[in-house]
N, C-alpha and C positions, 0 to 999 in steps of 0.2 A: 430279283435284282441281279445285275451282272456281277460276276465274280472278279471282273477286271476293273473294279471301281478305282478311280484316281482321286476322288475327293470324298470326305466323310459327309454324308447327308445330315443336315441339321433342320429340324422343324422347330419353329419358335411358337410357344404357347403363351399368350398374354391375357391380361384381364384383371380388372378390379374385383370381379366376383371370385374371390380366392377359393372358395369351396368348389365352385364349378371348374375352376382351372385345375385344381388338384385332381378332380374326378377325371377330367380329360387326359391329364398326364398319366395317371395310373392305368387308364384304359389302353393307352398306347404302349406302355411298358409291358402290359399283360399280353397284348395281341401281336406285338412285333418282337420276335426272338432277337436276342443280343442287342437290345436297345437299352440306353441308359438316360437318366434325366440329370441335367446339370442345373443347379439353382443357387443363386446368390441372394441371401437374406439381408436386405438393407435395413431391417428394423434395428440391427445392432450398431448402426453407424454412429449413434450418439456416443458410443463408447470408443470410437476411433477406428473401428474395423468393420469389415463386411464378411459374413460367414458364408463359405462355399460348401455345398454338399453335392455328392454324386451318389445316385442310387439306381437300382434296377428293380425288377418286379419283386425281388426277394427282400429288399430293404436297402439300408445305407451301405455303400461300398467304401466311401472315403469322405473326409471333411477337412476343412482348413479355414484359415482366416487370412484376409489380405488387408493391409492398412489403407485408410482413406487416401485419396490423391486430391490435393488442393481442396481439402475439406468437403469433397464431393463423393457421395456414395456411388453414383452412376459412373463417375470417372474411374473409381476403383474397379467396378464391374468390368468396364471396357478393358482396363489394363490386364485384368486377370483372365478374361474370357478367351482371348486368342491363344495364349499358351496352353490352356486347358483343352481346347478343341484340337490343337495340334498334337497334344499328348494322346488324346483319344484316337485321333486319326492314325497315329504312328503305331498303336498297339495291334492294329490289324484284326481285332476281334469285334469291334463295335459296328453294328449294322446301321444304327440310327442314333444320333444325339438329339434328345429332346431338351431344348433350352426353355426351361420354365422361368419366365420373367417374374420378378417381384411385382407386387400389386400395381404401383404407379409407373413402372418403367414402360416406355412406349417402344413398340417393336421396330419402328422405322429406324431409329438410331442404332439399334443392335444389328439389324440386318445390314445396314451400311457399313458398320465396323467390320463385320465378317467378310463382306464383299471386298473391302478396301485393304484389309490387313492380313489376310491369310489365303494361301492357295491350297491349303490342306483340307479345307472344309467349305461347303457351300450350302446356302439356305435353299431348301427344297420346298418349303411352304411356311406360311404364317397362319396360325389359328388364333382366333379370339374366342375365349371360353365365355359362354353367356348363360346366365340363369334368367329365363324370360320373366320371372316374377320381380326381378330386381331392375329391369331395364328402365322403367319410368322413374322410380325412386333415385336411381343412380344418375340418370341423365339430367334430372331436374335439381340436382344437388349443387348449389353454387358455393359451397364451403371450400375454402382453400385446403389443399392437401396437407399443409402444415398443421391446420387445426385438427385434422384426423390422424396425425402422426404418420402421414404417408409421403411427406416431402423427401425428395432424393438429394437435396442440397439446401443450405441455408437460404439461398436466393431463389428457391423454387416458388414461383407465384402461380402455378397452375391450380385449377379447381378440379373437384371430383368430376363434375359433369363434363367439362371439355376434354379432360384426360381420357375418360372412358369412351367418349364419342370418337376421338381420334384412334384409339385402339381398334374399335369396331370398324371404322371406315377404312383403315389401312389393310386389314386382313382380308384376303380373298376367300377365306373359309371361316364360317361361324360355327363353332362347335357348341351346340345347344344341349344342355342337360335336360332330360325329361322332367317335367314338373306338372303334376295334376292340378296345381293351383293356377297355372297360367291360363289366360283367356285369349280370345281372338284379338283383342286390342293389343295385348302384349306381343303377340306374334306379328301383327301387322306393323307395329312400330319397329320391330327388328328388321323386317323386310324393307321398310321404306328408308331406314337409316343407311343401309348398304344393299341396294337392290341387285347389284351384280354379283354379290358374294354367294358361294355355295353354302348351303346349310347341311349339316350332318349331325346326327345324334352322337353324343359322347358314348364311347365304347362300341361304336358300330364298325363293321368291316370296312365301310366306305371311308370312315375317318382314317383308318390305318392305311388304306390305299392312297388317300390324298396327301399323306405325310411325304410321299415321294414324287408328287405331281410335278414339281418344278416351280421356280419363283424368279421373276425378273425384277431385280432391285431397282434398276433405272426406270422401268415402266411404273413401278409402284410409287416412286418418288414423283414422277410426272403426274400420276393420278391424284396426288395430294397438293401439288403446287397450285396456288390461287389462280394463276394465269390460265391453267388448262386442266383444272380438277375435273374428275368424272363425277359431276354432281347428280343427285337423284332427279328423276323426271316427275311430272305431275302424277299424283296418285290420290285415291280416296277409297279406304277400305276399313271396315269395322270401327268407324268413328275416328280413324287416324287419317290425316290429310297431309299431302306434300304440295306446297305452292311454289311454283317456279316463277319468279318475277324478273323480267328482262326488259330493259329500256336502253336507249342510246343517249338520251339527254342527261347531263350531269346534275348532281345534287347541289342545292344551295347549302353552303356549309352551316349557316346558323339554323335554318329550319331543320336540317337533319340532326344537328346536335340536340335541339330541343325535343326531338322525337326519339332519341336513342333509348331512353329508359323504357318507353312503351314498346319499341321495336324489339329490344333485347328480351323482353318478357312475353312477347306475343306467341312464342313457340318454344317447345322443349329444346329444339335444336335449330340453329340457322347458321349458314355459312355461304361463302362466295366471294365475289370481287366487285368493287365499285369505284366510282371516280367522283371527285369534288371539283366544282367549277373553279375554285381558287387554286387548285393544284391539278390542272388538266393533263399534265404529263406523267402523273404518278399513279401507278396501279396500287390500290389499297385492298387489303384482305379483311374479311369479316368472319369472325369465329365466335359463336355464342352458344352457351348451354347453361341451364340452371339460372338464367337471369343475368349471368356474367358475360360481358361482351369484351372481346379484344379486337381492336383494329390496328393494322400495321402497314407501314410503307414497305412494299415488296419490290420496289424498283420501278423502272420506267415501262410504260406501254410501248409496244413495238413501233407504233405509229410515231412516237417521239424520237426514235433512234435514227441516225443517219443510215443511208442505204449500206454503207461500207460495214456497219456493225452487225448487219443481219447474218452474215456468214458465221458469226461467233455465237449465235443463238441456237440452242438445241432444236433439232428438226421437229420434235413433238410440240414445242412452243410455237414455231412458225405455222404448223398445221392447224393448231387450235385457233390461232389468230385469223388464219384464212377463212375458217368456218364462220367467224363472227364479223368479218370485215365490213365496215360501213364506208360508203363512198366519201363521206365528209370526215368522220372521226376515226377511221381505221379500226383498230381493235378495242378502242376505249368504249366501255359499256358498263351497264349495271346488270349483274347476274347473281341474284341472291335466291337461296332456297330455304324454305321454312318447313319443318317437319314437326307435327304435334298432334296429339289427340285434341279434339274439339277446336280445330283451327278455324278462326274467323277470316275466311278468305277475302270477303268483300271489305271488311274493316281494315285488314292489313294492306290490301292493295291500295285502298284509298289513302291511307296514311303514307305509304311509300310514295305514291304519285304526288302527294301534296308537298313533298320535300324536294321535288325536282325544280329546276328553273322554270319560271313562267315564260310564256311566249315572248314577252317584252324583254325579260332578262336574257333569254336565250339569243334573241336577235341582236343584242348589243355586242356580241362577239367575244372571242377568247381574251383579248387584252383587257377588256372591261371586267370579265369574270375574275381575273387575277387580282383585281382591287377589292373584291368582296371581303367582308370580315373573315379573318383567318381563324375561324372558331375551333378548328381541330388542332391548332398548334400545341396545346397543352397535352393532348393525347398522343400525337405523332412525334413531337419534338420535345420530350420532357427534359427539364433541366436537372442534371445529376449533381 
C-alpha cells in the first residue's frame, strides 16, 4: 500500500452469522499489520446506550458508550462512527479499519454514511461473512428481528430472512468460513443468491488482499435499486434453481393479491420489480424471504415521466431502462427472480402468468385498467 495515503481504508464486515463474522474479522486483524476493528454493540440499546469497542490482533484497545439518538441504536452508530474513523485516520498509524457491523445492521447504510460524511476515510470493500450451513435456515426464517432481540430500533419491522439476504446481495465479497458439514446444495444456494460476488475463505491471503480492492458506493446503490438491480440469471445446480420471470403485460391487482401467499412461499428468496394494471405509472418493488413479502412504491417508471425530467434521472437508471425498453410500454415490465432449493419452475411460472391481464383485459387499454379494483391500496397506501 502507498505510504502517501490520503484516506483511511475501511473494510465493512457484516452478517447475521455472528461467529462467522468474528472469525473473518480476527483473520483480517491477524493478517494485516496495523489493522484495527471497530465494533458497535447494539444489544445494549435497551439500556439507552450503544457500546463501542476498538481492538487489534492482541485484544481490546479502547471502549466507550454513546447514547441513543432518537431512540434508535443505528442512529447512534452513525453519529459515533464518523468521529471514530476520523480519529483513527488522524493518528497516522492505522493501516486498515475493519468496521465489524452488529448482527442486523445492513452495510449499505453504513457505506453511504462514510461516503457522505467524511473525507478522512473511504470504504475499500464490503464483506458478508457466511457460514454455509446456516444459509438456508437463516434465509427461510420469517421471524421479525424484534422477536430475536436483533431489532435496531423500536419501529424496526425487518425479518431475519430478508435482512440476511440484503447483506449478502450488497456485498461484492462473500467471506465463507470452512465448514465440513456444508454440502453442495448449501454452496449452490450461496452462489445463486449473489452470483457476481467473489468468494474467499476466511483467513485466506486472498481475503486480506480484497480488503483494499476498492468499492464504488454509488454503483453498489444502483445494483440494489429495484429499477436497475443486478438480479441473478437462470441457474440450476445441486437441486437449487433460479427462475427469472419476465413479462411486459401488467398484473391484474385482484388476481395477484389472491396469489401473494403462494408466491411469497414458493421460494426461499425472491425479488425484483413489477407493475399493476390499476397503477400503470408506478414502479413497484418485490422483496421476499422466509415467506415474508414486502411490496413498495418506488416511484414512477421512466416511461411515465415527461422528457424534460429525464435529465434529472441518474445515467445508470436510463441505461437500465434502455435495455428493457418496449415500444408500447417503455420500461414498464415484470422482472421477478426466485431462488430456492426444490424450485417448482413450471408451477411458479403458471401461477405468475395466471395473474397477468387476459387478452380481453389487456385490449381494453390503460384508462380501463385504472378502474380495476385497487386491491393493493392497503399494502401500498396504509393508513397511519
